[in-house]
N, C-alpha and C positions, 0 to 999 in steps of 0.2 A: 446815566439815566436814559432809559429808552423813551423816546417821545413818539406817541401814537397819535396821528392826526385822524380824528373821527368826523366824518361829514356824511351828508345825505340830504336830499331835497325835503322840503316841508312835507310832513305826513309819511315819511319813509320808515320811521321807527327808530331813528337815531337816539332818541331819549331813552328808549328801552335798552339799547345796547350800552349806552353810557352808564345807566344805573347798574347793569349787570357787571360791567368792568369794575365799577366802584366796589360792588359786593365781593368781587374776586380779589381785591386788594390794590387796585390802581388808584392813584390820586387823579382826580378829574378837575381840569380847569374848564369851566363852562362859559363860553362866550356870551350866551344869552343872559346868564346871571350877571356877568360883567356889564353887559349892555343895560341891564336894569339899574345897576349901581350908578352908572354915569348919568342917568336921567332922574336921580332922586332930587327932591326939592333942595335948592341951594347950589346945585351943580351947574357949571357954565353951559353944558350941552342942553339942559332943559330950557334955559332962556333962549338959546339959538333956535331950538325946535319951535318954541312959541312964536318967535318972530317969523320963521319960515313957513309955518303951518298954522294959520289962525284957528283958534278954537280948540286946540289940543290940550288945554289945561282944564282940570276939574276945578270947581269952586274952592277946594281946599289947597290948590296949588300943585297937586300931583298930576302926573301925566295921564291923559285919557288915551290909553293905548289903542283901543278900537278905532277911535277917531283918527289918530295918527296913522294907523295902518290903512284905513279907508282912503285917506288923502295920499299918503306916500306911495301906495301901490296902484294909484290910478293912472300913472304914466311913467315911462322910463326916466324922464327928466326929474320927476319928483322923487322917484326911488333913489336916483343918484344924489339928489340934494340931501335926503335922509342919510345916505351912506357917507357923504362928505362931512357931515356933522358928527356922526357917531363913530365911524371906523378908526380915525386917528386916536381917539380916546380909549377905545377898546384895545387897540394894539399896545398902547402905553401901559395900561393896567395889566394886560396879559403878560407883558415882559416882566413886570414886577412879580407876578404870581409864579412864573417859570423860575425866576431867580430865587424866590423863597423856597420852592420845591427842591432845587439843586442844593441849597444850603442845608435843608432838612434831611438830605440823603435819600430822597424819594427814588425808588427803583424804576417804576413804570408811571409815566405821566401821560394822561389822555387829554388831548386838546379837542374838546367838543365844540366844533365850529361850523355852523351852516354854510358859510361863505369861504371855506378853506381853499377851494379850488379857484374861485373867482378872484380872490385877493392874492393869489400866488403863494400863500403861506404854507401850502402843502410841501413846497420844495425844502423847507427847513425841518421837516419831520423825518424821523428815522423810518417810519412805516405809515402809509396812508390807508385807512379803512373807509370804504364807502358802503353805506347801507342803501340798498336799492330796492325799489318797488315800481311797478307799472304806474303811469300817471293816473289812469282811471281809478285804480285802487287807492292811490294817495288822495284823490278828490273825495272818494266815498268816506275815507277815514276822517278827513278834515271836516266834512259835513256832519258825520255821526259823532265824533269825539270832541271836536272843537266848536261845533255849532256854527260854522261858516255856511253861507249859501254857496251853491255850486259855482256861480260866476266868480265870486270872490276867491274861492279855493283855486280855480283855474288861473286867475290873474296872479295870485301869489306864486304858483308853480311856474308860470311863464316869466315872472320877474327874476327867477333864479337861472343859473347856468343850465344848459340842456343836459339830459342824462348821459349822452354819449361822451361829452367832454369830462363829466365827473368820473365816469367809468374808466376813461383812458388814463386818468391820473392815479388810479387805485393800485395799491400793492395787493390788497385783499378786498373782495366784494362779498358782502353779506346779503344774501337774497332774502328779502322779506315779502315775497309774494305768497307765502304760505301762512302757517300758524305761528303764534308767538313762541310756542315750544320749539318749533323748528329753528327759529331765529336764535333763541337762547343756546341751543345746541351748537350752532355755528360760532357764537361768541365764546363758549367754553373751549371749543377746539382752537380758536384764535389764541386764547389765553395759554393753552397747553403748548402750542407750537411757537408762536412769535414771542410771547412774553416770558416763556420759561427760562430763557438764558439770563434774564435779569433778576431772577429770584434765587 
C-alpha cells in the first residue's frame, strides 16, 4: 500500500486535492473528519475541551467550533492546549483507519493531514505532497470562502508551521497560486506518475 501524506496550510487548496485523489481511486483518511468524530457528544475529548475552553458547548451539548477556534487560536499556549487534547486521539483513530485500509487491500492511501509536518508524521509516509499558495492569497480565500475576517485568517496561518518548513519536507509540491484547473492538472500528473506503480 502506497501511503501519500497530503498537507498544506489553511486556505492552500488541500481539500480540493484530496477530493480529486479520491475521485481518481485513492482511499482518503481525513484527519479533519477524524477530529470531528472525537469531539462528538459523549466523547472524552469534548468534556476536556469544555473544561479547558469555557463556553465552547452549544445548548444541545455539541461543540461550538467557531468559539473554540476563536479561543484556541488567540495565543500559542492555547493552540498547544487544544492540540494536546485532540492530537493523541486523532493519532489513535488514524492508526485504526490505516490498519483497516491495509486489511481491505487498499492500493493508494492518502492521509489528508493539516499538521503532518508539525507532528512529524510525514516521516512515516511513502510520499509527501504539499499544496502551496502565497500567504496573501490564502488569506483572501479564507475571507471569501470561509467567511473569516482578515485578522482571524492571518492568526490561523501564523499558528501553523511556516511555508519554508512545509516545503522542505515535500517530495512533491503542488502550486496553487493559479486556477483550480491548473491545480487539478498537477494532481492528475501526480496520480499518473507517483501512484501508477500501485495500480
